[in-house]
C-alpha positions as CSV (number, residue, x, y, z in Angstrom):
1,S,2.3,-1.3,-12.5
2,F,5.5,-0.5,-14.7
3,A,7.2,1.5,-11.9
4,N,6.2,-0.8,-9.5
5,E,8.0,-4.1,-11.8
6,I,11.4,-1.7,-11.3
7,A,11.1,-1.1,-8.0
8,N,10.8,-4.5,-6.7
9,L,13.8,-5.7,-9.1
10,C,15.2,-2.8,-7.2
11,E,14.3,-4.5,-4.0
12,L,15.5,-7.3,-5.1
13,V,19.2,-6.2,-6.3
14,G,20.0,-4.1,-3.4
15,A,19.5,-0.5,-5.7
16,D,16.8,2.3,-4.4
17,P,13.6,2.7,-6.8
18,R,13.7,6.6,-4.9
19,R,16.5,7.5,-7.0
20,V,16.1,5.1,-10.0
21,L,12.6,6.0,-11.0
22,P,12.8,9.9,-11.2
23,A,16.1,9.2,-13.3
24,I,13.5,7.5,-15.8
25,G,10.5,9.7,-15.7
26,A,14.3,12.3,-16.8
27,D,13.4,11.8,-20.6
28,H,10.3,14.1,-21.3
29,R,9.2,10.6,-23.4
30,V,7.9,9.3,-20.3
31,G,7.8,12.1,-17.8
32,E,7.4,11.4,-13.3
33,A,3.7,11.9,-13.0
34,F,3.0,8.4,-12.9
35,L,5.9,6.3,-11.8
36,G,5.2,6.4,-7.9
37,P,5.8,2.5,-7.3
38,G,3.8,1.4,-4.6
39,V,0.3,-0.8,-3.5
40,G,-1.4,-1.1,-6.7
41,W,-4.4,0.8,-8.4
42,G,-7.8,0.8,-8.0
43,G,-11.2,3.0,-8.1
44,S,-13.8,2.5,-10.2
45,C,-12.6,3.6,-13.8
46,L,-8.9,2.2,-14.0
47,P,-9.9,-1.2,-13.5
48,K,-13.0,-1.6,-15.1
49,D,-11.6,0.0,-18.3
50,V,-8.5,-2.3,-18.4
51,A,-10.9,-5.4,-18.0
52,A,-12.6,-4.0,-21.0
53,L,-9.7,-3.5,-22.8
54,I,-8.5,-7.4,-22.2
55,G,-12.1,-8.6,-23.4
56,M,-12.6,-6.6,-26.0
57,G,-9.0,-8.0,-27.4
58,Q,-11.0,-11.6,-26.3
59,E,-12.9,-11.1,-28.5
60,Y,-11.3,-10.3,-31.7
61,G,-8.7,-13.4,-30.6
62,Y,-6.1,-11.4,-28.8
63,G,-4.7,-11.3,-25.6
64,A,-3.5,-8.1,-25.0
65,P,-0.8,-9.2,-22.9
66,L,0.6,-5.8,-22.0
67,L,-2.4,-5.3,-20.1
68,R,-3.3,-8.1,-18.6
69,G,1.0,-8.4,-17.2
70,A,-0.6,-4.5,-15.8
71,R,-3.2,-6.5,-13.9
72,H,-1.1,-9.2,-13.0
73,V,1.0,-7.0,-11.2
74,N,-0.6,-4.4,-10.0
75,L,-2.6,-7.3,-8.3
76,G,0.7,-8.6,-6.8
77,Q,1.3,-5.9,-5.5
78,R,-1.6,-5.7,-3.3
79,R,0.1,-9.9,-2.3
80,A,3.4,-8.3,-1.9
81,V,2.2,-5.7,1.3
82,L,0.9,-9.1,3.2
83,R,4.3,-11.2,2.7
84,K,6.4,-7.7,4.0
85,L,3.9,-7.8,7.0
86,Q,3.9,-11.7,7.6
87,R,7.4,-11.9,7.0
88,G,8.2,-8.9,9.8
89,L,5.7,-10.7,12.5
90,K,6.6,-14.1,11.8
91,V,3.0,-14.5,12.9
92,L,-0.1,-12.6,12.2
93,K,-2.9,-14.3,13.9
94,G,-3.6,-12.8,16.6
95,R,-1.1,-9.5,15.9
96,R,-2.5,-5.6,15.8
97,V,-2.1,-4.3,12.5
98,A,-3.4,-0.6,12.3
99,V,-4.0,0.5,8.7
100,L,-3.6,4.3,7.4
101,G,-6.0,4.4,4.3
102,L,-9.1,3.4,2.7
103,A,-9.6,5.1,0.2
104,F,-8.0,3.9,-3.4
105,K,-6.1,7.6,-3.5
106,A,-5.8,10.3,-1.6
107,H,-8.5,13.2,-1.6
108,T,-11.1,11.1,-1.9
109,D,-13.8,8.7,-0.1
110,D,-14.0,6.6,-2.9
111,L,-13.9,2.7,-1.7
112,R,-13.9,1.1,-5.4
113,E,-11.7,-1.5,-5.9
114,S,-9.5,-0.2,-3.0
115,P,-6.3,-2.1,-2.4
116,A,-6.6,-1.0,1.8
117,L,-10.4,-3.5,1.4
118,E,-8.0,-6.3,-0.4
119,L,-5.0,-6.4,2.4
120,I,-8.4,-5.7,5.2
121,E,-9.6,-8.9,4.2
122,Q,-6.0,-11.4,4.0
123,L,-5.5,-9.7,7.8
124,H,-8.7,-11.3,8.9
125,D,-8.1,-14.3,7.1
126,A,-5.0,-14.7,9.0
127,G,-6.3,-13.8,11.9
128,A,-4.7,-10.1,12.6
129,L,-6.9,-7.6,15.0
130,V,-7.1,-4.4,12.9
131,T,-7.7,-0.8,13.2
132,A,-8.0,1.9,10.4
133,Y,-7.6,5.6,9.8
134,D,-8.8,7.3,6.9
135,P,-9.1,11.2,6.4
136,A,-11.8,11.2,4.3
137,V,-13.7,7.3,5.5
138,K,-15.1,7.9,8.9
139,I,-17.3,4.2,8.5
140,A,-16.2,0.5,7.6
141,P,-17.6,-0.7,4.4
142,A,-20.1,-3.6,5.5
143,E,-18.8,-6.7,3.7
144,L,-15.4,-5.5,6.9
145,D,-16.6,-7.4,9.7
146,G,-14.7,-7.6,12.6
147,I,-12.6,-3.5,11.4
148,R,-12.3,-0.8,14.7
149,M,-12.4,2.9,12.5
150,V,-10.7,5.3,14.8
151,P,-11.1,9.4,14.3
152,N,-6.8,9.7,13.7
153,A,-3.7,7.4,12.8
154,Y,-1.9,8.0,16.7
155,D,-5.2,5.9,17.5
156,A,-4.9,3.8,14.9
157,A,-0.7,2.9,16.5
158,D,-2.9,2.2,19.1
159,R,-0.8,-0.7,20.7
160,A,-0.5,-1.8,17.1
161,D,1.9,-4.6,16.8
162,A,2.5,-3.0,12.9
163,L,1.6,0.1,11.0
164,V,0.9,-0.2,7.6
165,V,0.1,3.0,5.2
166,V,-1.8,2.1,2.2
167,T,-3.4,5.1,1.0
168,D,-0.8,8.4,-0.1
169,W,-2.7,11.1,2.1
170,P,0.4,14.0,2.9
171,E,-0.9,13.7,6.2
172,F,0.6,10.8,6.9
173,A,4.4,11.8,5.5
174,E,4.0,14.6,8.1
175,L,3.8,12.0,11.2
176,D,4.6,12.7,14.4
177,L,6.7,9.4,14.1
178,R,8.2,9.1,17.3
179,Q,4.2,9.7,19.2
180,V,2.9,7.3,16.6
181,A,6.2,4.6,17.9
182,G,5.8,5.4,21.4
183,R,1.5,4.3,20.9
184,M,2.7,0.8,19.2
185,D,3.9,-2.6,21.0
186,G,5.5,-3.4,18.0
187,D,7.8,-1.2,16.0
188,L,7.5,-2.6,12.1
189,L,6.1,0.8,9.9
190,V,5.6,-0.8,6.4
191,D,5.1,2.0,4.2
192,G,3.0,1.0,1.2
193,R,3.6,4.5,-0.9
194,N,6.7,5.5,-0.2
195,L,6.1,8.8,1.8
196,I,7.5,7.8,5.1
197,D,11.1,10.1,5.2
198,P,13.5,6.6,6.4
199,D,15.6,8.7,8.3
200,R,12.8,10.0,10.7
201,A,11.8,6.7,11.0
202,A,15.0,5.1,12.1
203,R,15.4,8.6,14.5
204,A,12.2,6.9,15.9
205,G,13.2,3.7,16.9
206,L,10.8,1.9,13.3
207,R,11.5,-1.1,10.9
208,L,10.8,0.6,7.5
209,V,10.2,-1.0,5.0
210,G,9.0,0.3,1.5
211,V,7.6,-0.2,-1.8
212,G,11.4,-1.4,-3.5
213,T,13.8,-1.1,-0.6
214,G,14.0,-4.4,1.5
215,G,11.8,-6.5,3.9
C-alpha cells in the first residue's frame, strides 16, 4: 500500500515510480521486496489478518489508522484500474476487455480476495464483455457469470478493445506485443503490475498505461 501511495503521487507530479521506489528500497531498513506498485494485494491471509488486527483494536478503543489506511489504499488501486479503462475507452458498455490473470498472485490458482475478480465484476456492471486467461486457473468461478475463459493470452487479446494485466505472471512480461496488437481491435494496454516494457509496447503500437505512470 505504501508503494502504491508513492506511485499514485508519482503519477500526479510526473515522476516515474520505477525510479523512485528502487531509490526508497535502497535503504537496507526498507528493502525492495515489497515495493512493487500494482492493483493491490489479496489472498487468504493478508486481508483477513489486517481485518482481524483492526477488529482487535476496536475492542480496546484503538482506531488502527495505519492499518485502515493500508486497506483503503489497497481497495482504491482496484478502482483505479477501472478508471484508467474508462478514460482510455470513454465508454465501457459493449466493449471487449481482456483480463490477463485471475489468481491473486503468480504461481498459484488461489482466487481468494483476488483483485481480478473485483475488477471483472465492475466491468460486468459497466456492461463490458470480458475474456480472461490465467496460466493456473482454467475454469472461471461460478460467481463470475458470463466471463469467457481462453487457453492463452493471445486468444484473450483477440478482438479486444483493451487488455489488462492483473496478475504478475512472468510470462506476461514476455508476450509478443506485436502479435497482441495484431489480434486486438483497440490499442489500450493497462498494465496493473508494471510488467510490460514501455519501449516494447510503443514499438508494437500499443497505448501503455501503468501504475503510477499516467493514463
